C-alpha positions in Angstrom: -50.3 -88.1 -49.9 -51.9 -88.2 -46.6 -52.2 -85.5 -43.9 -51.0 -86.8 -40.5 -50.4 -85.3 -37.0 -46.7 -84.6 -36.1 -45.5 -86.3 -33.0 -45.0 -84.0 -29.9 -41.2 -84.5 -30.1 -41.1 -83.2 -33.7 -43.4 -80.2 -32.9 -41.0 -79.3 -30.0 -38.0 -79.6 -32.3 -39.5 -77.4 -34.9 -40.3 -74.9 -32.2 -36.9 -75.1 -31.0 -35.5 -74.1 -34.4 -37.3 -70.5 -33.8 -36.9 -70.2 -30.1 -33.3 -71.6 -29.5 -31.0 -70.7 -32.4 -27.7 -71.2 -30.4 -26.5 -71.7 -26.8 -26.8 -68.0 -26.1 -30.6 -68.3 -27.0 -31.0 -70.9 -24.3 -29.1 -68.6 -21.8 -31.4 -65.8 -22.5 -34.6 -67.8 -22.0 -33.2 -69.3 -18.8 -32.0 -66.1 -17.3 -35.4 -64.5 -18.2 -37.3 -67.3 -16.3 -35.0 -66.7 -13.3 -35.8 -62.9 -13.2 -39.4 -63.4 -13.6 -39.1 -65.9 -10.6 -37.8 -63.0 -8.6 -34.2 -64.0 -8.2 -31.7 -61.5 -6.9 -28.7 -63.7 -7.7 -28.2 -65.6 -11.0 -25.2 -67.8 -11.7 -24.4 -69.1 -15.3 -21.8 -71.6 -15.9 -20.7 -72.9 -19.4 -18.3 -75.3 -21.0 -17.4 -75.7 -24.6 -18.9 -72.4 -25.5 -22.4 -73.6 -24.2 -22.3 -76.7 -26.5 -21.3 -78.9 -23.9 -22.7 -77.5 -20.7 -25.1 -74.6 -19.6 -26.0 -74.3 -16.0 -28.2 -71.4 -14.7 -28.6 -71.2 -11.0 -31.0 -68.8 -9.2 -32.3 -67.9 -5.8 -35.9 -67.3 -7.0 -39.1 -68.5 -5.9 -38.6 -72.0 -7.0 -41.3 -74.8 -8.1 -43.3 -77.6 -6.6 -43.1 -81.1 -8.1 -46.3 -80.5 -10.0 -45.0 -77.2 -11.5 -42.1 -79.1 -12.7 -44.0 -81.6 -14.5 -46.0 -78.8 -16.3 -42.9 -76.6 -16.9 -41.5 -79.1 -19.5 -44.9 -79.1 -21.5 -45.4 -76.8 -24.3 -47.6 -73.8 -23.7 -47.5 -74.1 -20.0 -46.8 -70.9 -18.3 -47.3 -68.8 -15.1 -46.9 -65.5 -16.9 -50.1 -64.9 -18.9 -53.8 -65.9 -18.4 -56.0 -65.1 -21.4 -54.6 -62.0 -23.5 -51.4 -60.9 -25.1 -52.3 -57.2 -24.7 -50.8 -56.7 -21.2 -47.5 -58.6 -21.0 -45.6 -57.5 -18.1 -43.0 -60.4 -17.9 -39.9 -61.3 -19.8 -41.3 -64.8 -20.7 -44.9 -65.6 -21.6 -45.1 -68.2 -24.5 -44.2 -71.3 -22.4 -42.0 -72.7 -25.3 -38.4 -72.4 -23.9 -38.0 -75.3 -21.6 -39.9 -77.9 -23.8 -37.9 -76.6 -26.8 -34.6 -77.0 -25.1 -35.4 -80.5 -23.9 -36.4 -81.5 -27.4 -32.8 -80.9 -28.7 -30.7 -81.4 -25.7 -30.3 -83.1 -22.3 -32.2 -81.0 -19.8 -32.4 -81.3 -16.1 -34.3 -79.0 -13.8 -33.8 -79.1 -10.0 -36.1 -76.9 -8.0 -37.1 -76.2 -4.4 -39.9 -73.7 -3.5 -39.0 -71.1 -0.9 -40.1 -72.2 2.5 -40.3 -75.9 1.3 -38.5 -78.6 3.1 -37.3 -80.6 0.0 -36.6 -80.2 -3.7 -37.6 -82.0 -6.8 -36.0 -82.8 -10.1 -37.3 -83.6 -13.7 -35.3 -84.5 -16.8 -36.0 -84.2 -20.6 -33.6 -86.1 -23.0 -34.2 -85.4 -26.7 -37.9 -84.9 -26.0 -38.3 -87.9 -23.7 -39.5 -86.9 -20.2 -39.3 -88.4 -16.6 -41.8 -87.6 -14.0 -40.7 -85.3 -11.0 -38.7 -87.0 -8.3 -37.3 -86.0 -4.9 -33.9 -84.5 -5.1 -31.7 -82.4 -2.7 -31.8 -78.8 -3.5 -31.3 -75.2 -2.2 -34.3 -72.8 -2.4 -34.5 -71.5 -6.0 -33.9 -73.4 -9.3 -31.0 -75.0 -11.1 -31.4 -75.6 -15.0 -28.8 -77.8 -16.5 -28.4 -78.1 -20.2 -26.0 -80.7 -21.7 -25.0 -81.4 -25.4 -27.2 -79.0 -26.9 -28.6 -80.0 -30.3 -27.4 -83.4 -30.0 -30.9 -84.5 -31.2 -30.6 -82.2 -34.2 -27.2 -82.7 -35.7 -27.9 -80.5 -38.5 -28.4 -77.5 -36.3 -25.2 -78.4 -34.3 -23.1 -78.0 -37.6 -24.2 -74.4 -37.9 -22.8 -73.3 -34.5 -19.7 -71.1 -34.6 -16.5 -71.8 -32.8 -16.6 -72.3 -29.0 -15.0 -69.0 -28.4 -17.7 -67.2 -30.6 -20.4 -68.9 -29.0 -19.1 -68.1 -25.5 -18.8 -64.4 -26.6 -22.5 -64.6 -27.5 -23.4 -65.8 -24.1 -21.4 -63.0 -22.4 -23.2 -60.5 -24.5 -26.6 -61.8 -23.5 -25.6 -61.8 -19.8 -24.3 -58.1 -20.1 -27.6 -57.0 -21.7 -29.6 -58.6 -19.0 -27.4 -57.1 -16.2 -27.8 -53.6 -17.5 -31.6 -54.1 -17.5 -31.8 -55.6 -14.0 -29.1 -53.7 -11.8 -30.6 -55.1 -8.6 -29.6 -58.7 -9.7 -26.1 -60.0 -9.2 -24.8 -61.9 -12.1 -21.9 -64.3 -12.1 -20.8 -65.8 -15.4 -18.0 -68.7 -15.1 -16.8 -71.9 -16.6 -13.9 -73.7 -18.0 -14.0 -71.9 -21.3 -13.9 -68.4 -19.9 -12.8 -65.9 -17.2 -15.3 -65.3 -14.5 -17.4 -62.2 -14.9 -18.9 -61.1 -11.6 -21.3 -58.0 -11.8 -22.5 -57.3 -8.2 -25.9 -55.8 -7.7 -26.0 -52.0 -7.6 -29.6 -51.5 -6.6 -31.0 -48.3 -8.3 -27.7 -47.0 -9.3 -28.1 -47.8 -13.1 -25.1 -45.9 -14.2 -23.0 -48.0 -11.8 -24.1 -51.1 -13.5 -23.5 -49.5 -16.9 -20.0 -48.8 -15.8 -19.4 -52.4 -14.9 -20.4 -53.5 -18.3 -19.2 -50.6 -20.6 -16.1 -49.8 -18.6 -15.6 -47.1 -15.9 -14.8 -44.4 -18.4 -18.5 -44.5 -19.5 -19.5 -42.9 -16.2 -17.3 -39.9 -17.0 -18.6 -39.5 -20.5 -22.2 -40.2 -20.2 -25.1 -37.8 -20.5 -28.3 -38.7 -18.9 -31.6 -38.9 -20.8 -35.0 -38.3 -19.2 -37.9 -37.5 -21.7 -41.6 -38.2 -22.1 -43.9 -37.6 -25.1 -47.5 -38.7 -25.1 -47.2 -41.2 -22.3 -44.0 -42.8 -23.9 -41.0 -42.5 -21.6 -37.4 -42.4 -22.4 -34.5 -42.7 -19.9 -30.9 -43.8 -20.0 -27.5 -42.4 -20.7 -25.7 -41.6 -24.1 -22.0 -41.2 -24.5 -20.5 -37.9 -25.6 -20.1 -37.5 -29.5 -16.2 -37.9 -29.0 -16.7 -41.1 -26.9 -17.4 -43.7 -29.6 -16.7 -47.2 -30.6 -15.9 -49.1 -33.9 -19.2 -50.9 -34.0 -22.8 -50.8 -32.7 -22.3 -53.6 -30.1 -22.1 -50.9 -27.4 -25.6 -49.7 -28.0 -28.2 -51.3 -25.6 -32.0 -50.9 -25.8 -34.8 -51.9 -23.5 -38.6 -51.8 -23.9 -40.5 -52.2 -20.6 -37.5 -53.8 -19.2 -37.1 -56.2 -22.0 -33.7 -56.3 -23.9 -34.5 -55.8 -27.6 -32.5 -55.2 -30.8 -34.9 -53.1 -32.6 -33.8 -51.5 -35.9 -36.2 -48.5 -35.2 -34.4 -47.6 -31.9 -30.9 -48.1 -33.5 -32.0 -46.0 -36.4 -33.1 -43.2 -34.0 -29.7 -43.2 -32.1 -27.8 -43.2 -35.5 -29.9 -40.3 -36.7 -29.5 -38.2 -33.3 -25.7 -38.3 -33.9 -25.8 -38.0 -37.6 -23.5 -34.9 -38.0 -21.5 -35.5 -34.8 -20.0 -38.9 -35.4 -17.0 -39.8 -37.5 -17.7 -42.1 -40.4 -17.4 -45.6 -39.4 -17.8 -44.9 -35.6 -20.7 -45.6 -33.4 -22.0 -43.9 -30.3 -22.3 -45.6 -27.0 -25.9 -45.6 -25.6 -28.2 -47.3 -23.1 -31.7 -46.4 -23.6 -34.9 -47.6 -21.8 -38.5 -47.2 -23.3 -41.4 -47.4 -21.0 -45.0 -47.4 -22.4 -48.4 -49.1 -22.0 -47.8 -52.6 -22.9 -51.0 -52.4 -25.2 -49.0 -50.0 -27.4 -46.1 -52.4 -28.2 -46.1 -55.9 -29.7 -43.4 -58.2 -28.1 -44.8 -61.2 -29.8 -43.3 -60.6 -33.3 -41.0 -63.3 -33.1 -40.5 -66.4 -30.7 -37.1 -65.1 -29.6 -38.7 -61.8 -28.3 -35.8 -59.8 -29.5 -37.9 -57.7 -32.0 -40.8 -55.6 -31.1 -43.3 -53.6 -33.0 -44.6 -50.2 -31.9 -48.1 -48.9 -32.6 -46.7 -45.6 -33.3 -43.2 -46.0 -34.5 -42.8 -42.3 -35.6 -43.5 -41.1 -32.2 -40.8 -43.4 -30.7 -38.3 -42.5 -33.3 -39.0 -38.8 -32.8 -38.6 -39.1 -29.0 -35.4 -40.8 -29.2 -33.9 -38.3 -31.9 -35.3 -35.3 -30.1 -34.1 -36.4 -26.5 -30.8 -37.4 -27.5 -30.1 -34.1 -29.5 -31.4 -32.0 -26.6 -29.0 -33.8 -24.3 -26.2 -33.2 -26.7 -27.2 -29.6 -26.8 -27.1 -29.4 -23.1 -23.8 -31.2 -22.3 -22.5 -32.7 -25.6 -19.7 -30.0 -25.9 -17.6 -31.0 -22.9 -14.3 -32.9 -23.7 -14.3 -36.6 -23.2 -11.8 -38.0 -20.7 -10.3 -40.4 -23.2 -8.7 -37.5 -25.1 -6.7 -36.5 -21.9 -5.9 -40.2 -21.2 -4.4 -40.5 -24.8 -2.4 -37.3 -24.3 -1.1 -38.6 -21.0 -0.1 -41.8 -22.7 1.7 -39.9 -25.6 3.9 -37.9 -23.0 5.0 -41.1 -21.3 8.8 -42.1 -22.0 8.9 -44.7 -24.8 5.6 -43.9 -26.5 5.7 -43.6 -30.3 2.7 -43.2 -32.4 4.7 -44.4 -35.4 3.9 -41.2 -37.3 6.3 -38.2 -37.7 4.7 -34.7 -37.8 4.6 -32.9 -41.1 3.6 -29.2 -41.4 0.3 -28.9 -43.2 0.4 -28.0 -46.8 -2.0 -25.0 -47.3 -4.8 -25.6 -49.9 -5.2 -23.4 -52.8 -7.9 -21.3 -51.0 -6.0 -21.3 -47.7 -5.1 -17.8 -46.2 -1.7 -19.3 -45.4 -1.1 -19.8 -49.1 -1.9 -16.0 -49.7 -0.3 -13.8 -47.0 -2.1 -10.7 -48.2 -5.5 -12.1 -48.3 -7.8 -11.1 -45.4 -9.3 -13.6 -43.0 -13.0 -14.4 -43.9 -14.5 -13.9 -40.4 -18.3 -14.3 -40.1 -18.1 -14.4 -36.4 -16.5 -10.9 -35.8 -12.7 -11.7 -35.8 -10.6 -8.8 -36.4 -8.7 -8.3 -39.8 -5.6 -10.2 -40.2 -2.3 -8.3 -39.5 -0.5 -7.5 -42.8 2.9 -8.2 -41.5 4.5 -11.7 -41.7 5.5 -13.2 -38.4 6.7 -16.5 -36.8 4.5 -17.9 -34.2 2.1 -15.8 -32.0 2.0 -12.1 -32.6 2.8 -10.6 -29.3 1.3 -7.2 -28.2 3.5 -4.2 -28.4 5.4 -2.9 -25.3 3.1 -1.4 -22.8 3.4 0.7 -19.6 3.2 -0.9 -16.3 -0.5 0.1 -16.0 -1.5 -1.5 -19.3 0.4 -4.6 -18.5 -1.6 -4.9 -15.3 -4.8 -4.4 -17.1 -4.0 -6.9 -19.6 -3.2 -9.4 -17.0 -6.5 -8.7 -15.3 -8.3 -9.2 -18.4 -6.5 -12.5 -19.1 -7.4 -13.8 -15.6 -10.9 -12.9 -16.3 -10.9 -15.0 -19.5 -9.6 -18.1 -17.7 -12.9 -18.2 -15.8 -14.6 -19.2 -19.1 -15.0 -22.9 -19.9 -12.3 -22.8 -22.6 -10.1 -20.4 -20.9 -7.8 -17.7 -22.2 -5.6 -18.2 -25.3 -1.8 -18.4 -24.5 -0.2 -19.5 -27.7 -0.7 -21.0 -31.2 1.3 -24.1 -32.0 2.2 -25.3 -35.5 -0.3 -22.6 -36.8 -3.1 -25.0 -36.1 -3.5 -25.6 -32.4 -4.7 -22.9 -29.9 -3.3 -23.6 -26.3 -5.6 -21.9 -23.7 -5.4 -21.8 -19.9 -8.4 -22.5 -17.8 -8.7 -22.2 -13.9 -7.7 -25.9 -13.4 -5.9 -26.8 -16.4 -5.4 -26.2 -20.2 -7.2 -26.8 -23.4 -5.8 -27.5 -26.9 -8.1 -26.5 -29.7 -8.0 -27.5 -33.3 -8.8 -24.1 -34.9 -9.9 -25.4 -38.3 -12.2 -28.0 -36.9 -13.7 -25.6 -34.3 -14.3 -22.8 -36.8 -15.9 -25.3 -39.2 -18.4 -26.4 -36.5 -19.2 -22.7 -36.0 -19.8 -21.9 -39.7 -21.8 -25.1 -40.0 -24.1 -24.2 -37.1 -24.7 -20.8 -38.5 -25.7 -22.3 -41.9 -28.0 -24.9 -40.1 -29.6 -22.1 -38.1 -30.4 -20.2 -41.3 -32.3 -23.4 -42.5 -34.5 -23.0 -39.4 -35.1 -19.3 -39.5 -36.6 -18.8 -43.0 -37.6 -20.5 -46.1 -34.6 -21.7 -48.1 -33.9 -20.1 -51.4 -35.3 -22.2 -54.4 -34.8 -22.5 -58.1 -38.0 -22.5 -60.2 -38.0 -25.3 -62.8 -38.8 -24.0 -66.3 -41.0 -27.1 -66.8 -42.2 -28.9 -63.7 -41.2 -32.3 -63.2 -43.9 -35.0 -63.1 -43.1 -38.0 -60.7 -45.4 -40.9 -60.9 -45.9 -42.8 -57.6 -48.7 -45.0 -56.1 -51.6 -43.2 -55.0 -51.0 -44.0 -51.2 -47.4 -42.8 -51.5 -48.6 -39.6 -53.0 -51.1 -39.2 -50.2 -48.5 -39.6 -47.5 -45.9 -37.3 -49.2 -48.5 -34.5 -49.5 -48.9 -34.6 -45.7 -45.4 -33.1 -45.7 -45.7 -30.5 -48.3 -45.5 -27.6 -46.1 -42.3 -28.7 -44.5 -40.7 -29.5 -47.8 -41.7 -26.1 -49.1 -39.8 -24.3 -46.2 -36.8 -26.4 -47.3 -37.3 -25.0 -51.0 -38.9 -28.1 -52.5 -42.4 -27.0 -53.8 -44.5 -30.1 -54.8 -48.3 -30.4 -55.5 -50.6 -33.1 -56.4 -50.9 -34.0 -60.1 -53.7 -36.3 -60.5 -54.5 -39.5 -58.4 -50.9 -41.1 -58.9 -48.3 -38.4 -59.4 -46.9 -35.2 -58.0 -45.5 -32.2 -59.7 -42.2 -30.6 -58.6 -42.1 -27.0 -59.3 -39.1 -25.7 -57.3 -35.9 -27.3 -55.9 -33.6 -26.2 -53.1 -31.0 -23.7 -54.7 -28.3 -25.0 -52.5 -28.4 -28.4 -54.0 -27.7 -27.0 -57.4 -28.8 -29.3 -60.3 -30.7 -32.1 -58.7 -32.6 -35.3 -59.9 -36.0 -34.2 -58.7 -37.5 -37.7 -59.5 -35.0 -39.6 -57.6 -35.3 -37.1 -54.7 -39.2 -37.5 -54.5 -38.9 -41.2 -54.6 -36.4 -41.3 -51.8 -38.6 -38.9 -49.7 -41.7 -41.1 -50.4 -39.8 -44.3 -49.2 -38.7 -42.6 -46.0 -42.1 -41.3 -45.2 -43.5 -44.8 -45.7 -40.9 -46.4 -43.4 -40.5 -43.6 -40.6 -43.5 -41.3 -41.2 -40.9 -38.4 -41.6 -39.3 -36.5 -44.5 -35.9 -35.9 -43.1 -33.8 -37.0 -46.1 -34.1 -33.6 -47.8 -32.9 -31.8 -44.7 -30.1 -34.3 -44.5 -29.0 -33.5 -48.0 -29.1 -29.8 -47.2 -27.1 -30.2 -44.1 -24.6 -32.3 -45.9 -24.1 -29.5 -48.4 -24.1 -27.1 -45.5 -21.2 -29.0 -43.9 -19.2 -29.1 -47.1 -19.7 -25.3 -47.5 -18.6 -24.9 -43.8 -15.5 -26.9 -44.3 -14.2 -24.9 -47.1 -15.3 -21.5 -45.5 -13.7 -22.0 -42.2 -10.3 -20.9 -41.0 -7.6 -23.2 -42.4 -4.9 -25.2 -40.8 -1.8 -23.2 -41.2 -3.5 -19.9 -40.4 -1.7 -17.7 -38.0 -4.2 -16.0 -35.6 -3.9 -12.9 -33.4 -4.6 -13.3 -29.6 -8.0 -11.5 -30.0 -9.0 -13.8 -32.9 -8.0 -16.9 -30.9 -10.1 -15.7 -27.9 -12.9 -14.7 -30.1 -12.9 -18.2 -31.5 -12.9 -19.6 -27.9 -15.8 -17.5 -26.8 -17.8 -18.5 -30.0 -17.3 -22.1 -29.2 -18.6 -21.7 -25.7 -21.7 -20.1 -27.1 -22.4 -22.5 -29.9 -24.2 -25.9 -29.4 -22.3 -28.9 -30.7 -18.9 -27.1 -30.9 -17.1 -30.0 -29.0 -17.0 -31.9 -32.3 -16.3 -30.8 -36.0 -18.8 -31.7 -38.9 -17.0 -35.0 -39.4 -17.4 -36.1 -35.6 -13.9 -35.4 -34.6 -13.1 -33.7 -31.4 -12.4 -29.8 -31.7 -10.5 -29.7 -28.3 -8.9 -31.7 -25.7 -8.9 -30.8 -22.0 -5.9 -31.7 -19.7 -6.5 -31.2 -16.0 -3.8 -29.6 -13.8 -3.7 -32.7 -11.8 -2.9 -34.6 -15.0 -0.1 -32.3 -15.7 1.2 -32.5 -12.1 1.3 -36.5 -12.3 3.4 -36.2 -15.4 6.1 -34.5 -13.5 5.6 -36.8 -10.5 4.2 -34.0 -8.2 1.2 -36.0 -7.0 
């Protein structure tokens, strides 16, 4: 066996296997080059899902003939000079064009801004031609045909034309969100034209182009800073969600990335506000010193590595939760749209209404049982009645006083209670519309938030183990875990060092009941090792709190008096997170008066 030098073509094809995985990868590299060249208009044309044709046209700075000859050679770039510690451009490796040319038929036509003529160079399966004169507009046109024709094995692994075209669309959308000052046009025989006009500095307008116009009305702005790491962007209301994580976009110093740390931070921020199997909509941009992030983890440049991942994740979780605390309780506009659709003639959901069956613990199943009311609701009326209990007859003066009080309540965000429908939904009138509240879901959130507050205000009750449980761990994991011993102690978990490679568990949270202490400690150690935090225990406690809240709240089928309904509305207004229940479902839907008037053809 002899060692030999691989040919330049084979070297490029090996590199192409990492840089160019599919047609969408080539589009990403070419669009990044166009943006680095200062383009303000980028047109992408495809055919056959990008397998037959990819053409990227830009109005950037363009290239001279000598630049073209170097551009198709490996590791030739205008982006970096001597170091990888200060990367401020999208491209920097100098591998994309030669990699594409080694597996496809590549033609580059370019004309420098201000130059009188253009030039063209070609690469076919790694074989190059010298630059030659060619007619061209200022800027660059890169055409890729028959991608992977030189590597048939890779061609076999591509998906259908529709799937590959969809992947290209997704790449263009991500780049468009990152650079709203650039106009993007995506067209071709295999797709409907997508035209995204430039929006300048109006990032939210560009996000609305990509995510849909309803995102503008259901977005909350994020603007936070921690230790010179900045976080900006917009996130959707907890009730504005999607069926997959494809509507989560992350950018680091302007570079679109698909980083697990960032996605995990988004998921953690919405943990108790999102329904199971649903995903929030988010567009986040992180800015920091380039020396604090490594974008050279993989040739595709989609992954990054932060020097302080715990700081970045904490910033994301904290900023999103603060924003949701500030604005996350308002109703999303899609709920009203769905209601409007339901009222239209011919609409059918396919489900007939069934009155709720009271659970064994429900007050409706036991008429004489008083309402459990930790938020100051009045005692339940003992008489049995249908629908809403109306106040007794009053004099004219008392009626006027009642009307005045009701009008005053309408000025509140959730208005004044007017009726209870099907013993579960409170209908309230606001100054400019009406609100429908799910009483069980709303009170469930109120009880849950009270329990969560108790977690923060004092050390949780714990149960002392008769015999401390010794958990063996690697010494470095013990060291990391003990850094969080004080935090764990406040949550009712008392641990202490037991020799170099073990910890002793002396107390566990009483709320958890019987718990496998060894398994809990190992899970916490794993989390600390990965994220630098010990939030798993708090997550378990909050899950228990959510279960307790569900069973301790006002049940569906429970008849409420007017003062009880209004008390519930006022508590919702004063409680963060009350726009969703513990399972992430909306607690209320708002319908504007203008929407109601449209239903009756009055506008």
